[in-house]
RODO-2510 file (C-alpha; in nm, 4 decimals, decimal comma):
residues 73
     n   res          X          Y          Z
     1     m     8,3755    10,5248     9,8091
     2     r     8,1348    10,6150    10,0847
     3     t     8,1798    10,9168    10,3087
     4     i     8,4651    10,8548    10,5489
     5     h     8,4713    10,9902    10,9020
     6     l     8,8259    11,0268    11,0282
     7     l     8,9167    10,9273    11,3807
     8     p     9,2635    11,0522    11,4767
     9     k     9,4781    10,8007    11,6636
    10     k     9,8380    10,7656    11,7669
    11     i    10,0369    10,5321    11,5411
    12     v    10,0905    10,2863    11,8260
    13     e     9,7103    10,2568    11,8717
    14     i     9,6421    10,1587    11,5081
    15     d     9,5865     9,7943    11,4132
    16     h     9,8120     9,7448    11,1104
    17     g     9,6422     9,4179    11,0110
    18     h     9,5470     9,3467    10,6499
    19     f     9,5246     9,6957    10,4959
    20     y     9,6087     9,8842    10,1785
    21     r     9,7835    10,2150    10,2434
    22     c     9,5771    10,4156     9,9938
    23     p     9,7009    10,7611     9,8914
    24     v     9,4552    11,0527     9,9107
    25     y     9,4962    11,3363     9,6591
    26     k     9,3336    11,6822     9,6463
    27     t     9,2323    11,6463     9,2800
    28     t     9,2259    11,3782     9,0103
    29     r     9,5528    11,5137     8,8741
    30     r     9,8264    11,3274     9,0568
    31     a    10,0802    11,5688     8,9134
    32     g    10,2139    11,8426     9,1318
    33     t    10,5362    11,9954     9,2470
    34     l    10,7469    11,7657     9,4610
    35     s    10,7887    11,9118     9,8048
    36     t    11,0804    11,8584    10,0402
    37     t    10,9049    11,5461    10,1762
    38     g    10,9245    11,3797     9,8340
    39     h    10,5444    11,3838     9,7936
    40     s    10,3459    11,5744     9,5354
    41     t    10,1858    11,8951     9,6645
    42     n     9,8597    11,7351     9,5479
    43     f     9,9063    11,4516     9,8025
    44     v     9,7031    11,4853    10,1244
    45     m     9,7639    11,1727    10,3347
    46     p     9,7564    10,7936    10,3266
    47     m     9,4394    10,6073    10,4361
    48     m     9,4537    10,2570    10,5784
    49     i     9,1783    10,0734    10,3859
    50     p     9,0910     9,7185    10,5029
    51     i     9,1257     9,4609    10,2223
    52     q     9,0249     9,0970    10,1792
    53     k     9,2694     8,8324    10,2979
    54     k     9,2959     8,6923     9,9421
    55     h     9,4510     9,0210     9,8193
    56     k     9,7837     9,1779     9,9016
    57     a     9,8439     9,5540     9,8977
    58     k    10,0344     9,5239     9,5678
    59     h     9,7061     9,4083     9,4061
    60     w     9,5697     9,7620     9,4575
    61     v     9,9019     9,9367     9,3893
    62     k     9,9185     9,7762     9,0424
    63     r     9,5729     9,9120     8,9663
    64     g     9,6671    10,2640     9,0738
    65     v     9,3887    10,2857     9,3319
    66     a     9,3718    10,6226     9,5096
    67     l     9,1120    10,8384     9,6831
    68     i     9,0296    11,1912     9,5685
    69     a     8,9233    11,4658     9,8102
    70     s     8,7695    11,6894     9,5397
    71     l     8,3905    11,6721     9,4979
    72     n     8,3694    11,7680     9,1306
    73     d     8,7060    11,7293     8,9631
***
């Protein structure tokens, strides 16, 4: 994945068109202690990644696609 520049927006300002809600983790290990939110402590945030019209989000979910914030893990 290329470098991503984040642009904060309010939820109501986001176009929720044809996207995959891709999880971002701190390291390649998805394991971690579950916090009170129900997410792993390794989880950072979801990223809305545009996808082709021919695919549905479950296409990427089945493949376990995620982004990793670590540079050398």
